N, C-alpha and C positions, 0 to 999 in steps of 0.2 A: 504492499500501499503507499501511497505519497507520503501519507502522515496518518499517525496514533493518536493525535489530538484533538478532542473538542473542546468549544469553548461555548457554553448555556448560559443563555441571558436569566438572570432568577430575583431582579430589583424590582420586579412592578410591586404596585398596591393592591390592585386584585381588587376595586371597589366595586366591581357589580360581583362580589361573590361574597361581600356580605351579609351575616353575620363571620360566616366562617374565616376573613380574613381578617376579624379584628385579631385573633391570636395565633394564626399561620400567617406566612406566606404565601404568596398562591400558587409559587412551586410543588408545597407541602399541601396544598387541599389531601384529602384522602380521599382513593379511585381503589375500591379493591379493597381495603382494610391497611393499605400503608401509601405513604404517600407520592403523589404524581412522580415527583423528580425520579422515586425510584427505579420506575415506569422507564424513563429514557433514559438511565443508567444500565438496565437490565439489557434496554434493545442496545446501547451503543456496543457492550461487551461480546452482546452477541456476535456483534461488526467487527471482532477484533479492534476493536478503540480502548486503551487505558488509561490513557491523561487523559483527564477535564480537568478545566476550569471554569471553576462557578463565578460569576460576577453578581453578586448581591447586595442587594439595596434595603429595604424595607424589612425589617425581623432578620435579617441576614441572621444573626447568631442562630435562629432556632435553623438554619438549616446545617451551619457549621457543627453545631451539637449532634445534630444528627451524622452525619456521614463523616466527620472528622477526618482523617488523612486518604480516607478511600480502602484501604488495606483490608475492611471487612468486608467490602463487595467485589473485592477482585481488581479494584484501581488504585490509580494514585488521581486523588484529588486537590487542587492548589485554591486558596480563594482568593479575588478582588473585591474587594468592602468598599462599597459607598456611598452616600447619601440616597436618602429614599429619593430625590427630588431630581438626580441626575438621569437624563434621558438618556439613553440605548447607543447613540453612538460617542458621547464622553464615556461610557461603561468598559467600550471596546477599545477606546484610546487610553484610560487609564492603565490598562494590563498589557499593553502592546510588549510592554518589555517580556514578559511571560509565553509570547508566541513563534511558534516552529514559523520554516519558510513559509507551510501550508498548512493550513486547519480549518478543520468542520466549524460554523458557529449553526445554535440549535436556538431557538425559541424555548421559556420553559415552562410554554401553556398549549404546546402543538403537541399533537403523537399522530403518524403518519410513516407509511410503510416506507422504510431506509434503509437500500440497498447499495454501501460506500463506494464499492467495487464500480458499479454503475455512474455512478455524480464523477467518479474519478476517471473515469474514462472518456463521457464528456468533456469533464473538464482541459485531460492532453490534446485530445482530439481538436477541442479549439482554439487553445494558445491562452485564454484571457485571465482576466483578471479572478473570475468567479465565475462560477457554476451555481447557479440557484435550483432549487424542486422545485419543481411547478406542480400545479391542478390547474386541467382544462375549465375555464369558467366563461360563459358566452355575457352573464349578469353579476355587476359587482367586484368586476377583477381589476388587477393593477399592475398586468406587466402586458407585452403584445411580444409575445416568441414566434418569432418565423418560424417556416418548415425545414428551414436547414436547422434550427435550435440555438441561434441566438439574440437574445433578450437587445430588441433593441429599443425598447418604452418603458421605461416605467413609469406611473404617472399615481403620484401617493393622494390625486384627488379622487380616484379611478371618475373622470369625468372624458375620457379621449372614446369615441366611440368604435377604434382600434384595439382594442385591449382583447385579451381569449383567452387569458389564464392568471391566476393569483400565486403570488410566493409567498409559502407555507415553511422557511426556513430550510432546515438540514441542507445548508450552501457548503460548499469547498471555495475557499477562499484564500490567495497568496497574502501575504503582508506587505505587497507592494500598495491595496486599498486605501492606507495610512498617505498617500500619496496624494488622495483626492481631497480629502480634509482641508477646508477651509479654519479651521476652529474646530475645539474638541466640544466645545457644547451645542450638541446636535442629532436630532436623531438619527439612527443608523439608516433608514431608509431615504433621508437625505442623499448618502454615501450610496445607495444603490442607484438612485437616480441617476444620478450624476455619471455613475461607471456605466450604468445601462445609455445614456446619452455618448460618452466616449466610445460606443461602441466595445468594450468590457467586462460583458456576460455574456454568460452562454447560456441553455435552460436544460433542465433535464426533467421529463413530463414522468409524473404518478400517476399509473391508470387509477391506482384508487384513489378515496377518498380521504381526506384527512379530517382529523377529529381537538379535540380541543378544551382544554375549561378556563375560559374566560369568562363566560357566565355561568350559570344555575343552570338553566335547559343543556347547556353543551359538556356542563358535566357529567348532568345524568346518563346524557348519549355514550360520552366515552366510558364512563364507569360500565355499561352495557358492551361496550365493544372492549373492551379488557377484560372481561368476565371469564374464565377458561370454559371453554366449549370442547363437548365432544362429539365432535360433526366431523366425518370424511365426503371429500366431494367423488365421485364417482362417476366414470364411462359407462354406457348400456350396450352397445352390438357390440361381441367380442370380449367382453368383462362378464357383466352380468348376464347376458345371453349368447346364443352361437352365434357368430355372423351369418348375415344373407350371402350367397356366393357374391363375387368381386363384380359390382357394377349393377347388383341389385340389393334389392331393399324389404326390409322384415315389415308386410304389407295388412299382415291381418292377424289376429290373435291365435290361429289357430297353427301360426306357423312360428309361432314364437317359444325359443327351450331356452329354459334354465338352464346354468352351466351346475350342476350340483354341490361341486365343489364348491362353489364359488358362495351360494347359496346358505352353504354349510361356514362357508367364515363368515359372513354376513350375521349368520343368528350367534356365531360366539361373541364378535364385537358388539353386536345389541345386547348380548348378557353380561356387558359389562358398562353398558350407560353407553354405549355411542347410535347416531344415528345417521345416515347418509341422504347425502345431495346429489342427484341423479344430472349432470351435465352431456351435452349428448348432438354432435350434427347427425341433422336427418333430409339431406338432399334431393332427395327423392319428391317433397313438396316442389321444389324449384324449378325441378326437375318435369315435372308434373305427372310423376308416376303414382303417385299416392295424392292425398290432400292433407290439411292440418288435423280433420278430425278423425283421419285413422292412426295418426299420431299418437294422440291425445286418447283414443278408446285403448288401442295397445298399453299406454303409460298408468289409465286407470284402472286396467286389468294386472297390468303387473305390480303396483300398489299396493293393491286388494291381494294379490296371493304371497304377496312379502310380508305385509302387515298380519297374517294367520301363522305366519311363521318367525311372529313375533320381533320383524326385522322395519325399521319406521325410515321410511322414505320422504323428510322433511318436505322436499318439492322437487320437480325437474324443470331443465330448463335444454329446448332444444332449439338449434337453427335450424330453420328449414329452408332456408337460401340456397339457391345454387352456386357452384363455385364459384363460380364465373364473376357471382354481384361482389362487390366490395365491402361487405358489410364487414362490423366488428367484432362480430358473435362467432363466426363459423371458426373453430381450431383449425391450425395453430393459433388463430389470434384468442387475445385473452377476455375477450367482453361477456362472457357467458359466466366466466370465473368471478371476473370483476361484479358482475349485479349479483353474484350470491354474495359473495361480499358484504354490498350496501346491504343486501335486505337483510341477512343473517347478524351482521356485523361481527362476521368472521375478520381475524387479524389473518392476513394471507402467507406470512412468511411462517406462521405458525400452524398451519392448515394442508392439508395434503389433499394431492389430487390424483386418483390411480385409475391407471387406463393399460390399454394393449396396445396403443399405436406409439410411434415417434412423436406426433401431431400433440396428442396428449401431454409428452414433456415438452414440448417445445410452450404450449401453450401455459402451461405448470411456469415456465420460466418466466414469462413474458410479464405474468401476472405477481411473479415473488411473493408462488408458493412451493411447497416440497410435491416434489412428484414417486411416486410406485408405480415401477412398471412391471405388468406381467406379461413377462414375455424372455427373450432369450438375448444376450450382451452383444452378438453380432447386427440384431437388426437395429440395434444403436448406434452402426459405427457413422452413419451420415451425418449425425447430430453432433455438433460444437462441442466442443467438450464442459464448456458452461452448462450447457442443457440439456446433458444427461442426466439424469433420476438421479435421487438420493438411495433409493431403495431400488432391486431388481430383484422381481420376487418370481419363482416358479409357481408358488400358489398362494392366495390371498392371504390363508391362515399363516404363513410365515410372517408375514407383519406385526401381528399380535406379538412374537418373540423381539420381532429386529426393531420397531420401537425405542426412542430412549425412555427411560422412565421416568422422566419429566413428561415427556408428553404422552406418557399414557395416561398420564393422570390432568392434565391438563390444556390439551390443544382441544 
């Protein structure tokens, strides 16, 4: 990695979280029984980041007492403490002597899918002074990102009609950003605005939405998102049931054949509290070979039969488009996985997708999800190394033993 150092802005008062923030600073509000900031540090540690600088302000001593030097969290934590009234630009300026040549910068109240190596790859590709993590948005946006991945406009007023994304933190920066300061007392967004104007920012588009603890309603949703869930995403044809011959489709329930070993494994998972979400391509509809009604009738019968075996299918997502259509939902594109994440508040980096086609692995990688592949290794050889699955299975039942203990309990 280019850097293992991350700076987190933790100085906010959190007025929209009163009365909670009467006694704790905003990054320390409880989420799932522990401070929100712990979830951020856990996420960073999972990305191989071990050095963190916390820029504290309001009730900063509460943060420092809780985290200390970071050793109990498997990290090295240092602090830069400033008055509550300091703006974000000033907080970063005062910590500049602690910073390496490159560093990640996070906001202490946002949480999103963070794939550090991908942000770094975009940063290096474009050779700018910063790479921002962005979420595509048509309304209330503050960024314009070009199709080439360059940020050419940053509008704090959000008034421009050209804006197409919102900046969510999780940015990689060069220390040279301090050359764009005119004075220390400023919002860091003013620095980003200047960098964009000078063509010094790239953007990494995060497919999933982001979450926040900035107000009470967002805090409630973020708690639901970070609450551990035992949900597995799973493909259908070739995984749950026998595939039709190449170029053909299962068009009638009478032709649907469960794979007995898969159903038995799903029952074992269900006995341990797991549920499933089905994600499948059904291009037969787009090709005119079958109707959407046929797809959903087969799905209804499948779900009913599995329920009779004690297996819960929470929802099924199908791409019905022809493969020549430029949709975002047909695998290997990740659209359906991202939709499932939004609908069920699933953190995708802690969620597994099970499939039997290399395209399933690519879709999982694109979404930032973990992949379990049912098949042989040689079938995966065409895939780039980074898109290959975390688990290679001959039988789904093997997954129960291969899952890390922490994920058996919490995914």
